N, C-alpha and C positions, 0 to 999 in steps of 0.2 A: 275788365284791366282796371277800373275804379277798385273794386274789391278786392284784387291783389295787392294794389298800390296801397290802399289804406291798412291792410293788415301789416304790410312791410314797414310803413312808417311807425306805425304804434311798436312794432319789436324793436325797431331801431332805437327809437326815442328812448326806450327803457334801456337798450345797451349802451347809448350814449350817456345816459343819467348814471347807470350803474359804473362805467369806466371813469367818469369823473369824479363820482364818490369815494371810489378805489384809490384815485390818484389823490385826492385829499387825506383820505386816511394814510396814504402812502407817505406823503410830503409833510403834512400838517396835522397830525393826529388830534390835536385839540379841538378841531375844527369837523371833525368828523367822529364823534363818539357816542353817536345815539340816532334812533331811525329818524328823528326829525331836528338833527342839527344843520347847521348853516352850510356845511357841503352837500348835503342831500338837497337842499332847496336850491341851491344856487347852482347845481348840476343840471337839474331838472328845468331850471329857468332857462340857462344856456340851450338845453337841446331843444326847447320850444321857441326859441327866439333867434338867436344869433347863428345856430349851428341848424336850425330846421332846414334851410334851403339844401344843406349838403345832406341831410338825413333824406329830403325827399328826391333828390338827384339819384343816389345810390339806390334807394328802394325802387324808384321807376325803373331802373335798368333790369331787376330781379322781376319787377310785376310783368313787364313785356315779355320777357320769356316764359314765365310762368303762364301768361294769358294765352301767349302762340302755342305752347304745348296742350292746353285744355282746347283748343281749336283744333290742332291736328289730331288729338284723341278724339275729338267730336266726329271729324270727318272720318278717322278710320271706322268707328263704329257705324257709320252710315253707308261707306263704299269701302266695298273689299277689292275692287280691281286694282288699285294701286297701293295696295297693303303694305309689300316692300319697301316701297319709297317713302311711305308716311312712317313706317317702323324704324327706317334710317334717320329720318328729320326727328323723330321723336328721341330718338337715342342721342343725336347732336346736340338739340336743345337741353336735353337732361345734364349733359356734361358741361354745356354752358351756363347753366342754373348753379351745377356745383361750384365751378369755377368763380361765379359771380360772388356767390354767398361766402366762398373762403375766404376771397379778397376783401370783402365788404365787414365781416366781422373783425379783421384785423384793423382796417382803415377806419371802424367807426371808433375804436377804442382812441385813435389818436384824434379824431374828431371830440370824443367827449372830454378828454384831456386838455388839449392844447386849442380847441376850436378852429382848427384848419377847415379849408374848403375841402370837399370830398375828394377831388383829383390829388390836390396837395397832400392828403393825407394818406392816400393809398401810395403814393411814391415813396414817401419819407418813412412808414413803418415797412415796406419792404426794404428800404435802403438800412434801414438800423438792422433787421435781421441778418441781411449780406455782410454787413460791416462787422457784425459780431461772430459771423460763421454759425448763425442759429438756424438756417434754413432746413436742416435734418431736425432740429429739435422741435421746430413748430409742426414739421410734418407728422411727427409721432405723438401729437396730441391727442389723446382719446378719452378725454373728457365728456365731448358731446356724443360719443359713441357709448360709453356707459350710461350716461344719463338717459339716453333714448331706450336703452334696455331696462333701465329701473322705470322708467314712465311706461314703456309697454307692459312692464310685469304688475305695475299700479293697475292699469287700465283693465287687464286679465281679471285681477283681484276683485274688481269693482264690478266687472260684468258677472262673476260669479255669483257675487254678494247679491246683485241686481236679480239673478235666475231663483236665488234661495227666496228672496223676499216674493218673488212672483209665485213661486211654487207653494209657499206657505198661504197665500192667497187664493190658491187653487185656479190657476190660470191656465190656458191651453198651451199647447205645443208652439204655435205662433207667436202668442205673447211671450213666451219664454224667450224664444230667439230674438225678439224685438227687444225686450227688457235687457238681455245680454249686450247686444249692440250698443244700445242708448248707455248702459252702466259703462261698458268698456271706453266708449268715446268720451263720456264726460270724464272719468277718470284719468284717462291719457291726456286730455286737453289740459285740465287742471294740473296734473302734475308736470307737463311739459312747460306751461307758463311758469310754475314757480322754479323749476330747474333752470330756465333760460337765465335767471337772474344768477344762479350759480356759473353757469358758464360764461356769461356776459364778466363776470368778477374775474374767473381764471385766466380769461384772455387779457384782462387788465393788468392783472399780476405778472403774468409773462412779458407782456411789453416794458411793465415799468422795471421789473427785474433786470431787462437788457438795457434800458435808458438810463435807470438811476439806483443803481445797486448801492452807491455809498449812502445816500438817505436813508434806505431800507435799513443798513446796518446801524447807523447812529440812531434811529428810532425805534428799531425792534432788534436788539443784535442777537437775541436767543433763537426768533424765526429765521433771520438772516442766515445764521450759520447752519440751522437745519436744513435750509433751502441750498446753501452752497455746497453741502456735503451729499445731499441727494442728487443733485445734477452732476457734480463731479463724478460721481459715482456711476451714474447711468451714462454719461457723454464725457468721457475722458478725454477724447480729442478734440470735439466741438466747443466744451465750456472750459475758459482759459482764466477765468476770475481767480 
């Protein structure tokens, strides 16, 4: 449990930091004009101080589900007599994990922007989307899927590269297979870590576009017009700005 919890906390600290930085860029451009600007430092400080409790709470929920799934899978590998029940339990836990992570990613945007508690942020961000009629819009966000496919592609390429290097060194079949797995894993993890910043920024932009479109229009009129045109074209019924 501690492993999953720590991993989730680190991931969500990054997500809240990115959300806070994106909000600063959105509302106060002069405070977030570089990688070491005040907006970045302040957002990170809030994530590891005043918002850290909210981050830990939401992370614990997902970590408990993940740890329980791991326990169920471990039991399945050792006991085939209750395979059907354990399979059903694993399916239910998988659905719960997906739902928790889905709500968490939007809630942490509000935590990073406003410093709300986890429960308050979860309710407020969902109310925001409902009031705007954006429930269908956020359900169609495919950024995470695209980034996952790119990460998998990069992992495959790094695995092939590792095999080529091992082949050039005259290694055997077993070593080639191990090199492929290691190279693929390293490439996938590194790429996923970098792309998590992009995913967090996109989530923050969607929330801010629903929350503060006028400020975006004032600070970045060209970008605002491009987003308005794109959203109106894709969602003519839901998008009423």
